[in-house]
C-alpha positions as CSV (number, residue, x, y, z in Angstrom):
1,M,45.6,110.5,114.6
2,S,48.4,109.0,116.6
3,P,51.9,110.6,116.4
4,T,54.4,109.0,114.1
5,R,56.9,106.9,115.9
6,P,60.5,107.4,115.0
7,R,61.8,104.8,112.7
8,K,64.9,102.7,113.7
9,F,67.9,102.9,111.4
10,S,66.9,100.9,108.3
11,R,69.0,99.1,105.8
12,S,69.8,100.9,102.6
13,E,71.1,100.2,99.1
14,T,74.8,100.7,98.5
15,T,74.5,103.3,95.7
16,R,75.0,106.4,97.9
17,A,77.8,104.9,99.9
18,E,79.6,103.9,96.7
19,A,79.2,107.3,95.2
20,F,80.5,109.1,98.5
21,S,83.4,106.7,98.7
22,D,84.4,107.2,95.1
23,G,84.4,110.9,95.8
24,V,86.7,110.6,98.9
25,F,89.1,108.4,96.9
26,A,89.3,111.0,94.2
27,I,89.9,113.8,96.7
28,A,92.6,111.6,98.5
29,V,94.5,111.1,95.2
30,T,94.2,114.8,94.3
31,L,95.7,115.8,97.7
32,L,98.6,113.5,97.1
33,V,99.4,115.3,93.8
34,L,99.5,118.6,95.7
35,N,102.6,117.3,97.6
36,L,104.5,117.5,94.3
37,A,105.7,121.0,93.8
38,D,108.3,123.0,91.8
39,P,111.3,123.0,94.1
40,P,113.2,126.2,95.0
41,H,116.4,126.4,93.0
42,R,119.0,128.8,91.6
43,P,119.2,129.5,87.9
44,G,120.5,126.4,86.2
45,G,119.8,124.2,89.3
46,L,116.3,122.9,88.4
47,G,117.5,119.4,87.5
48,R,119.5,118.9,90.7
49,A,116.5,120.3,92.7
50,L,114.0,118.0,91.1
51,L,116.3,115.1,91.8
52,A,116.8,116.1,95.4
53,Q,113.1,115.8,96.1
54,W,112.9,112.1,95.1
55,P,111.4,111.1,98.5
56,A,108.3,113.1,97.3
57,Y,108.0,111.0,94.2
58,L,108.5,107.8,96.2
59,G,105.9,108.8,98.7
60,Y,103.4,109.7,95.9
61,L,104.0,106.3,94.3
62,A,103.5,104.4,97.5
63,S,100.4,106.4,98.5
64,F,98.8,106.5,95.1
65,G,99.3,102.8,94.8
66,Y,97.7,102.3,98.2
67,V,94.6,104.4,97.4
68,A,94.3,102.7,94.0
69,V,94.2,99.3,95.4
70,I,91.8,100.5,98.2
71,W,89.5,101.7,95.4
72,L,89.9,98.5,93.5
73,N,89.2,96.3,96.6
74,H,86.4,98.5,97.6
75,H,84.8,98.0,94.2
76,Q,85.3,94.2,94.6
77,A,83.6,94.3,98.0
78,F,80.6,96.3,97.0
79,V,80.0,94.1,93.9
80,R,79.2,91.5,96.6
81,I,77.4,93.6,99.1
82,R,73.7,93.7,98.5
83,T,72.6,96.1,101.3
84,M,74.1,98.1,104.2
85,D,73.3,98.4,107.9
86,R,74.6,100.9,110.4
87,G,77.6,98.8,111.3
88,L,78.6,98.5,107.7
89,H,78.2,102.2,107.1
90,A,80.4,102.8,110.2
91,A,83.1,100.5,108.9
92,N,83.0,102.2,105.5
93,L,83.3,105.6,107.1
94,F,86.2,104.4,109.2
95,L,87.9,103.3,105.9
96,L,87.2,106.7,104.3
97,L,88.5,108.6,107.4
98,T,91.9,106.9,107.1
99,T,92.1,107.2,103.3
100,G,91.4,110.9,103.3
101,A,94.2,111.5,105.9
102,L,96.9,109.7,103.9
103,S,98.3,112.7,102.2
104,F,99.4,114.1,105.6
105,P,102.0,111.3,106.5
106,T,102.9,111.1,102.9
107,A,104.0,114.8,103.0
108,V,105.7,114.4,106.4
109,V,107.8,111.4,105.1
110,A,108.8,113.2,102.0
111,D,109.9,116.3,103.9
112,A,111.8,114.3,106.6
113,L,113.7,112.1,104.0
114,Q,114.7,115.1,102.0
115,A,116.3,116.6,105.0
116,D,118.0,113.5,106.3
117,L,117.6,109.8,105.5
118,T,118.5,108.4,108.8
119,D,117.8,111.0,111.6
120,A,115.2,110.9,114.3
121,D,112.7,112.9,112.2
122,A,112.8,110.4,109.4
123,R,112.2,107.5,111.8
124,V,109.2,109.3,113.4
125,A,107.9,110.1,109.9
126,V,107.9,106.5,108.6
127,A,106.4,105.4,112.0
128,L,103.5,107.9,111.4
129,Y,102.9,106.6,107.9
130,A,103.1,103.0,109.1
131,G,100.6,103.8,111.9
132,L,98.0,105.3,109.6
133,A,98.4,102.6,106.9
134,A,98.1,99.9,109.5
135,T,94.9,101.6,110.9
136,M,93.5,101.7,107.4
137,C,94.0,98.0,107.2
138,L,92.1,97.6,110.5
139,S,89.3,99.5,109.0
140,W,89.0,96.7,106.4
141,V,89.1,94.2,109.3
142,A,86.1,96.0,110.8
143,L,84.3,95.9,107.4
144,Y,84.8,92.2,106.9
145,R,84.0,91.4,110.6
146,Q,80.6,93.1,110.1
147,L,80.1,91.0,106.9
148,A,80.9,87.9,108.8
149,R,78.4,88.8,111.5
150,R,75.7,89.8,109.0
151,P,76.0,87.5,106.0
152,E,72.6,88.5,104.9
153,L,74.1,91.8,103.8
154,L,75.9,90.0,100.9
155,H,74.5,88.5,97.7
156,P,73.5,84.9,98.1
157,D,76.1,83.7,95.5
158,V,79.1,85.3,97.1
159,E,82.1,82.9,97.3
160,D,82.2,81.0,100.6
161,A,85.8,82.0,101.4
162,Y,85.4,85.7,100.4
163,V,85.0,87.2,103.9
164,R,87.5,84.9,105.5
165,H,90.2,85.6,102.9
166,G,89.4,89.4,103.1
167,R,90.1,89.3,106.8
168,I,93.3,87.4,106.3
169,R,94.5,90.0,103.7
170,S,93.6,92.8,106.0
171,W,95.4,91.5,109.1
172,T,98.3,90.7,106.9
173,G,98.6,94.3,105.8
174,A,98.1,95.6,109.4
175,L,100.9,93.5,110.6
176,A,103.2,94.2,107.6
177,Y,102.8,98.0,108.0
178,T,103.4,97.7,111.7
179,A,106.5,95.6,111.0
180,A,107.7,98.2,108.5
181,G,107.2,101.0,111.1
182,L,109.4,99.1,113.5
183,L,112.0,98.5,110.8
184,G,112.0,102.2,110.0
185,V,112.4,103.3,113.6
186,F,114.9,100.8,114.8
187,V,116.9,99.9,111.6
188,A,116.6,102.2,108.7
189,P,113.8,104.4,107.4
190,L,114.4,103.4,103.8
191,L,113.6,99.8,104.7
192,A,110.1,101.0,105.7
193,I,109.7,102.8,102.4
194,A,110.5,99.7,100.4
195,V,107.6,97.9,102.3
196,F,105.3,100.8,101.8
197,V,105.9,100.6,98.0
198,A,105.6,96.8,97.8
199,L,102.4,96.2,99.9
200,P,100.1,97.8,97.4
201,V,101.4,95.3,94.8
202,F,100.3,92.5,97.2
203,Y,96.8,94.0,97.4
204,F,96.5,94.4,93.6
205,V,97.6,90.9,93.0
206,T,95.1,89.5,95.5
207,S,92.3,92.0,94.7
208,E,90.1,89.1,93.4
209,G,91.0,86.9,96.4
210,L,93.8,84.7,97.6
211,P,94.8,81.9,95.2
212,E,93.0,79.3,97.2
213,A,89.7,81.3,96.9
214,R,90.2,81.7,93.1
215,D,90.7,78.0,92.7
216,G,87.3,77.5,94.4
217,S,88.5,75.7,97.5
218,S,87.8,76.9,101.0
């Protein structure tokens, strides 16, 4: 009897990848909540102390919104994905890597802004957040690039413009987060925070595709 030859990496269904991804998203949101804590205060000063940590609330809002729309867009993507190869698994793991790390820059931004809204630490903090968020967008670029290279991974009835519009949305986010980081470093950190809060709204509104795609034109 001849020895069994090792099998090459074979394509797989999406079930395990989706389950694992949902678990990572749930953990990422839980880690964000841990950044919200009872602030130290003197007797009678709880209200003032709670108000003073407003950057933590804003950071939580921006990051929860980001993870939420990632989950939503991830679901929309995997409704259309029929099977996965190694490249698509790698892109998905890249996305999960960046998502799981989001609580770190969120906490850094909250702490820096509570100390001083305009100093060097606040500028470095928003640059860190922008860098990770832009990298997360690039992970989507990698995912859509793999789908463009391997259209057989998608269901046959997927919209013609789905992958192209997905890449446009991903590059838009990467550029917008990069621009926000530059604004935060060279102009004012609060301008970057405003972009961080607004961008998840864009991704939520376009979660089913850009208007051109929804109208059925290419």
